[in-house]
C-alpha positions in Angstrom: 91.7 65.2 99.1 94.9 66.3 97.3 93.6 69.9 97.3 93.1 69.7 101.1 96.7 68.6 101.7 97.9 71.2 99.3 96.0 73.9 101.2 97.5 72.7 104.5 101.0 72.8 102.9 100.4 76.3 101.5 99.4 77.6 105.0 102.5 76.0 106.5 104.7 77.5 103.8 103.2 80.9 104.2 103.6 80.9 108.0 107.1 79.7 107.6 107.8 82.5 105.1 106.5 85.2 107.3 108.1 83.7 110.5 111.6 83.5 109.0 111.2 87.1 107.7 110.3 88.3 111.1 113.2 86.5 112.7 115.8 87.5 110.1 114.3 90.9 109.1 116.4 93.1 111.3 119.6 91.2 110.4 118.7 91.8 106.7 117.8 95.5 107.1 120.3 96.9 109.7 123.5 96.4 107.8 122.3 98.4 104.8 120.9 101.1 107.1 124.3 101.5 108.6 126.4 101.5 105.4 126.0 100.9 101.6 128.7 98.3 102.0 126.5 96.4 104.4 124.7 94.8 101.5 127.0 91.8 101.6 126.0 91.0 105.1 122.4 91.7 104.3 122.5 89.3 101.4 124.0 86.6 103.5 120.8 86.8 105.7 118.6 87.1 102.6 120.0 83.9 101.2 119.7 82.3 104.6 116.0 83.2 104.7 115.4 82.0 101.2 117.5 78.8 101.7 115.9 77.8 105.0 112.4 78.5 103.7 113.0 76.6 100.5 114.5 73.6 102.3 111.8 73.3 104.9 109.1 73.8 102.2 110.6 71.1 100.0 111.7 73.4 97.2 115.1 72.9 95.6 117.1 74.8 93.0 119.3 73.7 90.1 121.5 76.5 88.8 123.4 76.3 85.5 125.6 78.8 83.7 127.2 80.5 86.6 130.5 80.5 84.6 128.9 83.3 82.5 128.9 85.6 85.6 131.9 87.7 86.4 131.2 88.6 90.1 133.3 91.8 89.7 131.2 93.0 86.8 127.8 94.7 87.1 124.9 93.3 85.0 121.3 94.0 84.2 119.8 90.6 84.8 116.5 89.9 83.0 114.3 86.9 83.7 110.9 85.5 82.7 108.4 86.2 85.5 105.8 83.5 85.9 105.4 83.0 89.6 105.3 84.8 92.9 108.0 82.5 94.2 110.6 84.3 92.1 111.3 86.4 95.2 113.4 83.6 96.8 114.6 82.3 93.4 116.6 85.5 92.6 118.9 85.6 95.7 119.3 81.9 95.6 120.4 81.9 91.9 122.4 85.2 91.5 125.8 85.2 93.3 126.0 89.0 93.6 124.4 91.7 95.7 121.9 93.5 93.7 118.7 95.5 93.6 115.4 94.7 91.8 112.9 96.8 90.0 109.5 96.0 91.6 105.9 97.0 91.4 104.9 99.6 93.9 101.9 97.5 95.0 104.3 95.0 96.6 105.6 97.8 98.9 102.2 97.8 100.7 102.6 94.2 101.9 103.2 94.4 105.7 106.8 93.6 106.8 107.7 92.1 103.5 107.3 95.5 101.7 109.4 97.2 104.3 112.2 94.7 104.2 112.3 94.1 100.5 112.0 97.8 100.0 115.7 98.1 101.1 116.7 96.1 98.1 114.1 97.1 95.6 113.3 100.2 93.6 109.6 100.6 93.6 107.9 101.9 90.4 104.4 102.8 89.6 104.1 101.6 86.0 101.1 103.9 85.3 103.2 107.0 86.1 105.7 108.4 83.7 107.4 110.4 86.5 107.7 107.3 88.6 109.3 105.4 85.8 111.7 108.3 85.1 112.8 108.4 88.8 113.3 104.6 88.9 115.5 104.7 85.8 117.6 107.4 87.4 118.1 105.3 90.6 119.1 102.3 88.5 121.6 104.4 86.6 123.1 105.5 89.9 123.4 101.9 91.2 125.0 100.7 88.0 127.5 103.5 88.1 128.5 102.3 91.5 129.2 98.8 90.2 126.0 97.3 91.5 123.9 94.8 89.5 120.2 95.1 89.0 117.5 92.6 88.1 114.5 93.5 85.9 111.5 91.5 84.7 111.2 93.0 81.2 107.7 91.7 80.7 106.6 94.3 83.3 104.3 91.9 85.1 103.7 88.3 85.9 103.0 86.2 82.8 99.7 84.4 83.4 99.2 83.4 79.7 100.2 80.4 77.6 102.7 82.5 75.7 106.4 81.8 76.4 107.0 85.5 77.0 104.9 88.7 77.1 106.0 91.7 75.1 109.1 93.4 76.5 109.1 96.8 78.0 111.9 99.1 76.8 113.4 100.2 80.2 116.1 97.6 80.8 117.4 97.9 77.2 117.5 101.7 77.2 119.3 101.5 80.6 121.9 99.1 79.1 122.6 101.3 76.1 122.8 104.5 78.2 125.3 102.9 80.8 127.1 100.4 78.6 126.2 97.6 81.1 125.6 94.2 79.5 122.3 92.3 79.8 122.5 88.9 81.3 119.4 86.7 80.5 118.2 84.3 83.2 115.6 81.6 82.4 113.5 80.4 85.4 111.9 77.0 84.7 109.5 75.2 87.0 108.5 78.0 89.3 105.0 78.1 87.8 104.6 74.4 88.6 105.2 75.1 92.3 102.5 77.8 92.2 100.3 77.2 89.2 98.8 80.1 87.1 95.6 81.4 88.6 96.1 79.6 92.0 97.5 80.6 95.3 98.3 77.0 96.3 101.9 75.8 96.5 103.4 72.4 96.2 107.0 71.2 96.7 109.2 70.9 93.6 112.4 72.0 91.8 113.2 75.3 90.1 115.8 75.2 87.4 117.7 78.4 86.6 119.8 78.9 83.5 122.2 81.8 82.8 123.5 82.6 79.3 126.4 84.6 78.1 126.0 88.4 78.7 124.8 90.5 75.8 126.7 93.7 75.2 124.6 96.8 74.2 125.1 98.3 70.7 126.1 101.8 70.1 123.2 104.3 70.6 121.1 104.8 67.5 117.4 105.2 66.6 117.0 101.4 66.4 119.4 100.3 69.1 116.8 99.8 71.9 114.5 97.7 69.6 117.5 95.7 68.3 118.8 94.9 71.8 115.3 94.1 73.1 114.6 91.7 70.3 118.0 90.0 70.6 117.5 89.5 74.4 114.0 88.3 73.9 115.1 85.8 71.3 117.9 84.5 73.6 115.6 84.2 76.6 112.8 82.5 74.7 115.3 80.0 73.2 116.6 79.2 76.7 113.1 78.6 78.0 112.0 76.4 75.1 115.3 74.4 75.1 115.1 73.6 78.8 111.4 73.2 79.5 
């Protein structure tokens, strides 16, 4: 019986998700098509979409550590990716306009892929050339003072491990540009959509930010050192707050 009601709730949440995206999609996309500076207007509507969907779906957010974010400073945000609902979590938690590095497969989702594609850099992780081009685009964004968000695990964590092994891209990017890494721990998203299931349930997502981590000077070991430092920090944040 519980699964029946959860299925009904999931269908309701999915229809609401798509409906709000259809209603607000043009308001999200048009400003950035007109001007690069239109992203502030676009993000107002992105947060409106995420906020309305979350409220009507019974999902709430608790955000701590915002004092660590200087809104005038670009960052490379990294987070633990454990649920598909991270899509609304990110704009609800991060008080900046930004772009995300996303898997190319998501770009094929009707409507969602087109809208989110205006704020994402799609990458085919099996292609060296695709990864190279995505890094170049991220460097260009950071040089313009824009923040980016990356899931350094490279994919959704469906295991019992706290974190999957980190990919090197975000840390190489930080060292090359001098932009600090800002860890973001997302707790509870995988309770709303459990591992191995497409069913949703209402709940609370808690998001914690830590102090930014400045990159070291370039060296043969710099990427590994920065990666390990960020991994240790993020893992400690997750274990402390779970």
